[in-house]
N, C-alpha and C positions, 0 to 999 in steps of 0.2 A: 338767714338762708344765704348760702353761697351760690354763685352762678353754676349752671351745669357745665360739665367739662366735655371736651371732644371724646366721643365714644360712649357717653352716657345714653341710655335708652330714651326715646322720645315718648314712649307709652309703655306702661306695664299693666296688663289686664285692662280694666276700664279707666285707669288713671293716667292723666297726662303729666309727664315729669317736667317740672319747670326749674329745678335747682337741686342743690344738695343741702342736707342738714348736718351731715357728719360722716365719718368713716372710722372703722375700727378693724381689729384683727379678723373678725368673722365676716364683715360685709360693709356695705355702704348704705346709708339711709338717705333716700331722696325725698325732696318735697314734691308733692303731687296734688292734683285737683281732680275730684270725681266729676261725673257728668253734671251734677247740680252746682258745681263750683265750690264745694266744701273742701277744706284742707285736710290732707292725709299725709302720713309718713310711710314711705314704701321702703322696706328693708330688702336688699338684694344681696344674696350670699356671694362671696368671692369665688372665682372660678376654681381655684385650687381645692377649696372645700367642697364645692359642688361635685367634684369628681370622686370624692371619698364616700363610699356607700355607708360607712358607719356614721359619718357626719350627716348625711341625708336622713338617716334613720332618726338621729337626734333632732334634726330640724323638723321633720314630720311630727315628731312627738311634741315639740314646742307648739306647733300649730294646733294639734289636737287638744292639748291642754288649755291653750289660750282660748280656744273656741268654747270650752266648757264654762269658763268663768265670766260672769257678768255681775256688776254691782257697783256700789259707790266707790269713788277714789281709785278706780282702775281705768286703764286705757284700753278701750275695746278693740278686739280684732275685727276687721271689716271683711277681709278676703285674703286668700293665700293660694299658692300653687307650689307645694314642695317637690313636685315631680317635673317642674319645668327645667329646661336646660340650665337656666340660672334661677334656682329656687328663690321665692320671694314671699313676703307677707306684707299686708297693709294694715295700719292701725289709724285710729283717729289721731290728729295732731294736737299736742298739748304744749302750748307755749310756756316758757318759764325756765328758771335755773334749777339745777339739781340741788339737793340739800347741801352737798359739799360746796358747790359754787356760791350758794347763798350765804353760808356761814363765812366763807372767805371774804365776801364782798360787804356783808351787812351785819355779821355777828349773830349770836344765838337768837332763837325765837323766844319770845316772852309773852306773858299775860294770856289773853284769850287766843292769840295765834298759836301759842304752844299747845293749849288744850284742844284747839281745833285740829292741829297736826296729829296729836295723839289719838283723838277720836277717829279722824278720817283714815289713818293708816290701820288702826285696829278694825275698822269696818271693812276695809279692803281685805284684810286677812280672814275676816269672818266669811266673806263671800267666797274667797279662794278655798278655804277649808270645807265650806258647805258643798262645794262642787266636787269634793273628793280629791283635791289637789294640794300638794305641798310646794311652796314657792322655792325654798332652799337658797335664795340669794338676796335676802332682805338686807340692804345696805344703803348708805347715803347716796351713792351714785345711781341707785335705782328708784329714787323718789324725786319727782319733779314738783316744784312749788308753782302751780299755775295761779292765775288771778282768781280762780274759783275755789282753790283748796289744793291739798297734796294729792298726787297721783302716783301709785305704785306700778312699776312696769317691769318688763323683762322676765319672761318665763324660760329663758334659755337653758337653765338646768333644773327646771321644775320637774316633778314627777307625780304620778298618781298616788294617792294615799293607800291604794291597794298594792303598792309596790311595783307596779308596772313602770319601768323606766329604761332608758337606753343611755348608759354612761360608759366612759372608758374604764376598763378594768384597772384597778390599782390607783386611780386618780382621785384625790380628795376634791369634792365639789364644794364651792363656797369661797368666801374671802376671809383671810385671817382677821380676827377681831370681831367678826360677825358670825362665827361658827359656834354652835352649842357644845357644852362639855361632852354630851353623849356622842356627838358626831366625831369629836376628837378621839374618844375612847373606842367606839365600835363602828363608826361609819353610819350610824343610824341618823336618818333625817326625816323626822315626822313633823306633824303640826306644832308639837311642843318646841321644836328647834326654831321654827319661825317666830314663836313668841319670845324666845330668848333673844333673838336678833332684834325684835321689836323693842324690848326693854333697853337694849344698847342704843338703838336708833333714837329713842325719845331722850335718853340721857345725853347723847351727843347733840341733839337739836337744842336742848336747853342750856348746855354748858359750852359747847364747842370742843369738848374733849371726849374721845372714846373712853368708855368706862373702864377699860382694861389697859389704857395707855397706848402709846406707840413705841414699837421696838421691833426687833427681828421676829419673824413668824413663830419660831419656837418659844421665844420669851413670852409673846402674847398668848400662845397656847397654854403655857404653864399657868399664867395668871387666870385665864378663863377656867382652868381646871381646879385651881386651888385658892385663888385670892378673892376677896370681896370686891365688888364693883365700886368705883368711885362715883357716888351719886351726889356729892356736895354741889349745891347750887340748884338742884331740882326742887320745885315747890313741893311742900310737904304732902298734899293729897296725892299728887302724881308720883311723888317719890315712892310711896308705899306700893302703888300699883306696879311701878317699874321694878322694884325690888323683888316682888313675887314672880314677875316674869323672868327675872334673872336667877331664879333658884337653880342650884346645881343639878338637882334631880328633876327630870321632866315631869314626873307624876305630881310634883309640888307646884307646878305652874298652872295658873288659870287658863281657861280656853279663850280663844280670840273673841267669841261672842260675849263672854263674861267681862272681859277687859273693855270691849267696845261699849257695853252697857254702862259700866262704871265711869268710863271717860265721858260718855255722853251726859251723864248726870252732872259731872263736874263742869263740863262745858256749858250746860244749860244754866247752872247756878252762876257761872261767870258772866253769861250774857244777860240774865234777868235779875241778878242780884237777889235770888231767893235760894233756899236750900233745896237740894234734890228731893227731899221728902215732901216739900210743898209744891213742887212743880206739877203742872198738868201735862197730860200726854201731848206731844207736839212733834213736828217733823224735825229731826235732828239736823237735817241739812240747813234749815233756816238759821240755826245758831252757829253752825260752821261758817256759813256765808257771812253772818253778822259779825263774827269775831275774827275772821281771817283778814289779816292785814300785812301783806308783804309788798315791797317795792315792785312795781310793774316792770318786767324786763322789756327791753326793746323788741317789739314785735311788728315789723313793717308789713304792710299789706302785700299779699301775694297777688300778682296780677292774673286775672282770669284769662284763660286762653280764648282765642278766637274760635267761634263755634265751627266745628268740623262736620257736624251731622252724624258723628259716629256714636253708636250706643252699644252697650254690652249687657247681656242678660245673666251672666254668672261666671264664676271662676272655678275651674276644675280643681278639686281638692283630693289628694291621695288617689283612691281607686274610682273616682268619679263623683263622689259626694260634693255638694256645693256648699261653701261657706259664703253666704251673702247676707247682708243686712244684720250682722251680729253686732248690734249697736246697744250700748249701755254705758255704765260707768259714769253715772251722774248722781249728784246729791238730790235729795227730795226737794220738792217744789216750795218755793217761797210764795205763799198765797197772797191774794189780795186782801185788803182790809175788809171788803164787803163779804159778809158771811154767805156761804153757798147754801142754797135751798135744795132739798132733795127733790129729784124728779123721778123717783122710783115708781110713782103711780102712773107714769106715762105709758099709754098702750104701745105694744110692739107686736106687729103682725108681719114681720119680714121688712126688708129695707124698702124705702121709697125711691124709685128711680124714674126719671123723666123719660118720655118717649123721644124719638129723634126730633131735634129742633130744626126749624126751617128758617133760613136767613134770606131776607128780601134783598136782591141785588140792587134794586132801584132806590130803596129808601134806607137800607141798612138796618131796618127794624127786624126784630125777631119775635116770632110767636112760638109758644110751646104748649104742649098738652102734657100735664103731669099726672102720674098715677095717683090714686087716692091716698091721702095722708091723714094722720090723726088730726082731728078738728078740736082739740082741747085748748087751743090758743097758745100752746107752748112750743109749737113747731118752729124750726129755724126759718128765718126770713132774711131777705136782703137787708132789712133794717137792723136785725140783730147781728148779722155779719159785719155791717159797717160799724157797729158799736163795739165790736170785739177789739181787743188790744193785741199788740205784738208781745213776743215772749218776754217774761219777767222772771228772773231767778234761774239758777243753773239748770234745774231739771226741765224747765220749759224750753230753754235754749237747746238742751240735749234732745228733747222730744221733737222740736222743730227740725233739728239736724237729722235725726233718725228718719223722720217722715220724708224729708227731701231726698235723702240717700236711697231709702228703700223703694220709694215710688219711681225715682229716676231709673234705677236699675231694673225694677220689676216690669215697668212698662217699656220693654226693650225693643230690640229690632224685630221681634215677631209681631209686635203691634204697630211698628213703624209710626210711633208718635213721639214727638219731641216737645214736650210742654214744660212750663215752669210752674212751680208750686209755692204759694205763699201761705204760711200757717199763722193763724191768729187764735186768740183764746178768749172765751167768755166764761170766766169762772163762776159768776153768780148763776148762770144757766147750766153750768157743768158741760159746756160744749167746746169742741175744737173745730175750727173752720179751716178747710184747705181750698184755697182759690186756685183754679187752673187757668192759666193763660197760655196763649200760643195758637196753634192751628185749631180749627173747629173740632170739638170732641164728639165722636160717635158713641152710642150707648155702650158698646163693648169696651171702649176706652174708659168710660166712667166706671164700669164694673171692675176692670183691672185695677184702677186707682183705688177704688173702694176696698177691694180685697187686700191690697198691700197696706193701705192705711189701717184697716182693722187689725191685721196681724201684728203690725208694728205697735199699735196702741195697746193691744193686749199684752205684748211683751213688756212694754214700759210699765204698765199697770202691775204686772207680776213682780217687777223689780222694785217698784216704789208703791207700796200698798196705800200710801196716803195721797196718791195723785188724785186731785179732786175733780175728775172729769169722767163722764159716762158715755157721752155721745160725740159723734163727729158728723160734720156736714160738708159736702163737696159743693163748691160754687163754680159754675161755668162762667168764667170771666174772660172768655176768648173774644167777646164783643163787649168792651168795657162800658159802653153806653146802655147795655141791656143785660146785666148779669142775672143769673138764675140759680136757685138752689136745685141741684139735680140729684142729690142723694143725701139721705139722712139715716143714721143707724146707731144703735147702742152696741158698742164693741164689747161690753161686759156680758150682755145677754145673748148676743150672737156668737156663741162659743166656737162655732166652726167657721166663722167669717164667711158664710154663704152670701152670695151676691145677687140672688134673685129670689123674689117672693115665691115663685113656683118651683124652686129647686127642691123643696121638701114636699113629698106627697105621702099619702097614707097607704100606699101600696105595700110598704114594708120592703124588706131586703131579703133576698133568697135566691134560689136557683131559678134561672129563667127557663120556662118550659119549652121554648121554641129553638133552643140551640144548646150545645154543650162544647166545652173546650176540648181540644184534641192534642195528642202527642205531636202531631205534625206542626200545629200552631205553636206549641211550646218550643220545638226545635227551631222554628223560624225566629221566635222571639229571642233565642239565645245567640243569634248572629248579631254582632255589634252594629248599632245604627250610626249613620252619618248625618241624619236629619237633626238640625239644631233644635227644632221644636220638640221632637221626641226625647232628645238628650236632656233638655231643660225639664220637661215634665217628669221624666224618670228620676232625675237627681233630686228634684224637689220632693217627689213622693217618697222615695226611699229614705231621705233624711227625716221626713215626717214620721214614717213608719218606725225608724229607729227610736225617735223621741217617744212615740206613744207606747211602743212595746217594751223598750228597755227601761223607760222611766228614769228613776234616779240611780239605777244599778251601775256600779263601777266594777263589778266582778266579772272580768272578761272570761274567767273559767266557769262561770255559771252556765249550765247546759241550756238555759233559756235565752241566753244573750245572743243577739244577732248583730252582724256587721257586714261590711263590704266583702269579707272573705267568704261568707256563706249565703248571702241574700242579694237578689238582683231583680231588676224590672226590665222588661223588653217588650217589643211590639211585633205582632204578626200582621203584616199589611194585607195579605189576602183575606184574612178573617175579620180585620178591623177590631182586633182584641189586644188589650194590654195585659200581659202576663206578669204575675208577681210570684216568685218562687224562692224557697229557702231549702238548703240541704241540711236536714236535721234528722237523720235516721234514728237517733236515740230518743226522740220525743215520744211521749205517750199520746194516745188518741185524745185525751183530754186537753193536753197542751196544744196539740195540732188544731183542735177545734177552736180553742181560745185565740190562738194566733191567726187562724183563718178569719175569724170575725173582725179582729183588729185590722188585718191587712185589707179585708174587703171594704171596711169603712174608709180607709185611706185611699184605696184604688178608686172607689166609686166617686168620691169627692174630686179626685184628680181628673178623671175623664169627664165628669160633669162640668167642672169649672172650665176646662179647656174647650169643650164643645160649645159652651155658651159664649165663650170669648172669641172663637175663631171659626168662621164658616168652613174653612178648608180642613179643620181637624177631622181626621179619618177614623178615630177610635171612640166608639160609644159603648163598648163592652169591656169587661175585665174578667180575669180568672185568677184564682189563688191556688197554689200547689205546694206540696212538700215533696222533695226528692229524697230518696233513701240512699243514694250514693252508689247503688249497684244496678242502676237502670230502672228501678221502680219509681213510679210517680203516683201520688194521691192528690187528685183535685178535690179541694175542700169547699170552695165557694166560687160562684160565678154569677154574673148579673149584668144589667145594663145601667147606663147613667141615670135613667129615669126612676130607678128603684132605690135610690139612696134613702136610707132611713132618716126619720126626723130626729 
């Protein structure tokens, strides 16, 4: 890290800037710290590019694509604002040398490290392609060799597999020597092109030589189109895989997932000294970590900033959607030696939350009354919390970082709480503990922490299906002499991450008989809000709606697809109603009803969660509408927070 220079920003979004990591033609990468003290890299675009509308469009696309992709051996996007005066994005910080730098300093990768490199980078491309994205710039400068494994970065010229992209007309994207034959011939850049570049990357990592040599760009292009790659020095099992990836015709190349699976088998055999056919199913990340061995780059400590009392709840992205807590990019967990016993028989009847705690000013002793919990002897206790250990293995470290980041941002200025969160793991019990220290915690703070923790853990479990944890417990450690378990829940079974046992009732969901939405209320909701709480709730809810309705769709021309261009959420203060609407005149009644149900579920949860967390929250009702574009409005669903479906 280099010192900050005069004129460098002091803060970007929620991140305090403490130095520089580098600078290039497009922008400067700054060293930053988030509110929890975690290190981040903040990329700020140079002013001359920020003034170029075409460049802004490409940068916005980079942000959108990066937000889609999460998985192993990737550097996760944390937040971004492509519409700021100086557009920026923030990613997790990954210490280490690029592949180019490592080869120059230490020579080619060998043995298990080479197999781990091939496996990790193939897994990264698998995640990218599964998200419907093509990287288009896989090359040594875009791979960092961190202490935990390789990391693939830079989506600067990536585009969606559906063809949606913003690039300069007539400009060839990519780097000579790492461009596929079909890209040279026709400009085509599909997933197969990434695999061609992967084959070149692995050969280069193993030999220190680009497989098509070094020469003028046109000479290298000719070799890529007509010559065989130089794979001498590549170990035989890996050589065969690389050769298939370097096939001249894209249809002849394997998929990223097939290559990742084959490399994982070779890596496991390298680690365990057994053949792939003999190996038992296991977490590939264990073997990557076990076999990965590169010299540790100099990585001095970044000094934490003095506490300033500032908090942030979100970063505006594009037309108002928020990218926050997009945390991933970790290998699977390295488990304890102790086998984990199943706790699937544990009763679950909503989360357990303590009632407000009373602190005695005279003696400093605390008493608390706790809501009924399961009495099967397996519930979390202070003793089990004290017996839990700190993070072990890359995925646990990443999970710890994700929880700290998400909770610190989620419990933001609307809650006015500045706590610290220490994460520990009890794998035999399949429990994760989050200890809260700082000011005394009110019940609504506990709820907010529980909600953010549940959502983050469900995300991590989706990414790493072998993550051996089911439950999490919150420990109120604000009085260290009298800690208390104040929350316990199963993040797998609590699929909506509801944070009160009485949030679910049997009344069902439907039209409330005592009120109806109005055109006047909808018009009021369409006036942009300046209230931070309303903006936060709306952006979180609309992001969730996009996720639940669009699903895995990448087809932006699909008539069912919704986006910021046609869908909005707003508030009618006089009515106390949150309105959700989309302009889709082409939708059939069946599609409208289906969307209305989805939107109602999201809206009901949003107003319910906020009304439980904040007494001053003024909106307990919601309404869902489709606009026809010619002034016509169809209200589909409406209801109150208490009517959320089970």
